[in-house]
N, C-alpha and C positions, 0 to 999 in steps of 0.2 A: 729342542726337538718338541713337536706338539703331540697331543694325545693320540691323535689319528696314525702319526709316523710311529709312536710307540706301539699302537695296536698291530701294526703291519709287522714290527719286529718280533711281537710275542706270537702273531700267527704264523711267522716263518718258524720260529723256535718250536711250535707245536707240530708243524709239518715234519721237522727233522726228527724230534723226539718221539714222534708217532711210529717211526720204523726202527726205535731203539738206539738212535745215534747219541751220543754223549757229548756234552759241552767240552771242548778243548780250549783251555785257558792257557795263554802265553804271555810272557814278558813284552814290553814295548821294545826291548833291546835283544839284539842277538850280537855275537862276535861278528865283526866286519869280513873275517876271513871267510865265512859261509857265503856271502855274497860275491866277495871278490874272486872265488873259484867258480861261481855259477852265474857270471854276468849275462851269459847267453839267454838264461831263463827269466831275465827280469824285464819288465817294460821299458825301463830306462836304466842305463849304466850309473846314472847319478845317485849317489846314496848319502843321505845325511849321517856323519860320522862324528864321534866324540871319543875323548881318551878318558877311560874310566881311572878310578882312583889307585887302583892296583896296576896301572900302566897298559891295560889291554885296550886296543882299538875297537871300539863298540859302535854299532850302527843303530838307528831307529829303523825297524824293520819295514822294508819296502814290499814285501810279499810274505804272504802267509803260508802257502803249500810248502816253499823249501822248510821253514820251520817244523811244520807237522811231519813231514818226510824224515827230516833229521832226527826227530825224536820218536819216531815210530819204531815199534819192536819187530825184531827179524824172527821172531818165533812163528811157529806154524799156527794157522787160524786166520781170521778176519778181524780188522780193526775198523770200527765205524765211529767217525767222529764229525762233529759240526762246530762252527765257530762264529763269532760276531766280532770282528777286530777291527781296529784301524790301522793303516799302513801310511806310510810318509813317501811320497814321491815327488819328483820336480814337475812342476806345473808347466804344461804345454803351452809354448809362446811366451814364457816369462823366466825370469831368473830365480824365482821362489820355489818353495816346496809347498805341498798341499797335504793335509791330513784327510784321508779317504776312508769313509766306512764300508765295510765289506761283510757280507754274511756268505756261508757256503758250507761244504761238507766234502769229506774225503772218505774214501773206503779203499783199505790198503790191505794187501795179504794176498791169500789163495783165493782171489775173487773168481767167481763162476758166472755162468749166463744169468742167474737171477740177480746177482750184485749189479751188472750191468743195466739190466731192466728196471731195478729197483731206483737206482741213482737217476737215470733218465726218467722215471715216473715221478720221483721226488723233485726234480727240476721242473717238470711241467705244472706239479702242484704249487710249487713256489710262486711261478709265473701267475697262476690262478688266484693266488693272495694278493697280488699287486694290482691286476686288473682281470675283469671276466673276458675280455677281449685280448687274447694272447697268442703267440705262435712259437713253437719249438722246431727250429730246423736242425736236422740229422745228417750227418755225411759220416764217411769212413775214410781217414787218411791213409791208413795201411793199404786197403783195396785200390785207392787212388794212386798211391805210388808204386804198387805192384803192377798195376796196368800201365803205368808209364815206363817200367822197365821192360815189359813185354814189347812196348813200342820201339825199344832200343835207345831211349834217351839217357844221357848222362845226367850229373847231379845238377849242373847249372840249367840244364834244359827241363829237369824236373821241378825246380824252384820256379821257373818262369812259368810252367803250367799251372802250378799251384795259385801263382799270382793272377793268371788269366781267368782261372776257375772263379776266384774269389771275385773278380770284376764282371763276370759273366760275359767276357769278351770272347763271343765264338769265333769271329772272324778273324782275329790274331792268333787265336789257338789253332785255327786251321792252316794259317801260314806256318806256324811253328812245327806243325805236325807233317808238314809237306817233306817227303823223303822218309819219314818213320814207317816202321812195319804198317801197312795199309789197314788190316784188320783191327789190330789194337787202337790205332789212330781212329778209326770210325766209332770204335765202342768209346773212347775217351770222349769224342764230340757229343755221342748220346747222352753219355753221363753229365757233361757240361750243361745240357738242356734240361735236366731233370728237375722238376720242381712238382711233385705230386705228393697226395696225402700218404701217409705211410702204408695204408692197405693196398693202395694201387701201386705203389713202388715195389712192394715186396715181390710181385710177379714180375715186373719189367726187369728188377735187378738180376734175377736168376737168367733171363733170357740174355741180357747184355754181358753178363759176367762169368757165367758157368763155363769152365774149361780155360779161363784166362787168369783166374786168381785163385789163391788158396780156398780149397772147399770149405775148410774149418771156418774161416773168417768170412766168407759169404753166407754159410747157413746160419751162423751166430747173428750175423747183421739181418737176414731176413726175418729170423725169429723174433728179434728184438723189435724190428718194425711191426711185427703182426702183434705182438704184445702190447705194445703202445697204441696201435690203432684200435684195439678192443677196448682200452681205457679211456683214450682222450679223443677219437675219431679225427676228423680233420685238423685238429689243432696242432697235431704233429705232422711234419712234413719233411720227405727225404729231399735235400738240396745240396748239392756237391758244391755250392758256392760258399757254404760254411768251412772255410778252411782254417787253420792254424799252423803254428810253428811245428814242423815236422821233426826238428831236433828235441821238441818237448813231448808233442802228442804222437802216437804210433798206432791207434786205432780209431774207435768210434769217437766223433767229434760233434759238439752240438752248440747252438746259440740259442739265446731266447730273446723275444721281442713282446713288449706290450704297446696298447693303444696309448698314445701321447708321447712317446719318447721316440725319437727318430734313429737311434742307434740300438744296438744290442745290450740289454741290461743284464744278461746272463751269459757265461761260456763255460765250457769244460770239455772233459773228454777223458781218454785214457792215455796217461803219461808216461809211458815206458821209457822214453828217452832220459826223462830227468830221474828215474829210479836207477837206470843203469850208470848214469853220471855219478849219483851218490853211492854207488855201490851197494844199492840195496836188492836183494833177491826176489822182493815181492813184486806183485802187479798192482795197480793203483787207477783209481778212476775217481773224478771229482768234479765239483763246479763251484763258481763264484758268482754272486749276485753284487752288482755295482750299486751299491746303496746311495751313493752321491748322485747317481742319475735318476734313482727312484724316487727318493725323498720329495724332490720338489713337487711332485704329483700330489703329495699330501700336505703341503704347506697351505695354511689358511689364507688364501690369496683375496684381496679385496682391492679393487681398482681405485676406491676412494679412500681419503685420508681418514674419513669418519662417516658414518651413515647418514648424520644430520649436523648441519651448522646452526647454531642458535645465535643470533646476533641482537644483543640487548642494549637498551639506553632508557634512562629515566625510569627503571624498574629497581625494587629492592631485591637484596639477596634472597629473601624468602620467596619473591615471585620468580626469581629466575630459578631457584632449586625446583619450585612447583612445576615449571615450564619444562625443565630437564626430565623430571620425573615422568611427565606426560609423554615426552617425545622418545624417551627411552624404553617405551613399553615394546615388550616382544624381543629384548635382547639388544636394541640398535644402540650404536654409539653415538654419544652426542658432544660435540665440542662447542662450549659456550664461551663467546668472545665479545667485546663491545664494538668491535668492527671486523670486517672480512678481511682475512689474511691472504697474502698473494702466493700463487704457484701451488695451491692446494685444491683437492676435488671432494666434493660431498654428494651423496646420493639425494639430499634435499637440503633446502636453506629455509628457515624460519626467523622472523623478526618478533621481537618482544618490546613493546614501547608502552610505558605507563600501564603495565600490566596486561596489556592487550596482546595476545599471540596471533599470529597470521603467517601463512606460508606466502613465500615469494615465488612468482613464476619464472 
């Protein structure tokens, strides 16, 4: 990891700690039983396991949130933690496992409107640390599912609706909703087309949803949109194509994007489904930043193997050293060789012969 990457990780830590979040440290290992019982909440069912010396079946952790929720307190109040951990997951398209670096935070307990707004604000600030050009897309899976129920859709159809929302496939959505309750179907189609700045979306959300979904959920979502628009303007958008697993997430859901990466580098939301599965009475909201996608932006990239190639002949070691010193001014890298190598690239090529230094065209 280079100093620029380290700088990013320190800046993210600063964002989290500025809001009073404390570092949550965990072991690389968890008992496999935790993941075996909650495979529906994992990115992949494949888990790297081993037998501990005491006979317990252990796993290299494939997920951070499960560990945090498992160890969270069930007492009254609010617990705010952040993490920077590695997880171990099956590599897509191969038979191996990858070590993946993640950072993020969780807010667990009697969370209120401010907690929700704070987490979304910290998500936007985290994206800002990665790239000045970023976007946070926000949706609400609870509202989306409630409206689908008003349309008379069964569980299978609701899952298909979410899939089509994620694909922004309005044509197939209209076909699917043919025969559904007409007014709810019309409103679903309008939601699928929404991609507005949070401030603009706030008013349209009330027009589309008032009287069709829970008033409390709608008002919280609208006030959250306004809160975010005041701080981040057009960087936060309401886009219902941001969808996640409804068995995991139950309310506000969001994804973050930065310039230079074609996929979302941050995702999170309110995960009521997971809390219920783990028999936790608390509510929770959090997000993860996928540092394996972000870190390459900060790698010291150079298309050349060295800035300068120095080819020398008939020159003394002292003459070569002097030429290297001259060519390396300004921090340039210099590769000195008696002949040009194959399959290597350089910013410039110089020849040193009999003490005379000249640049090759």
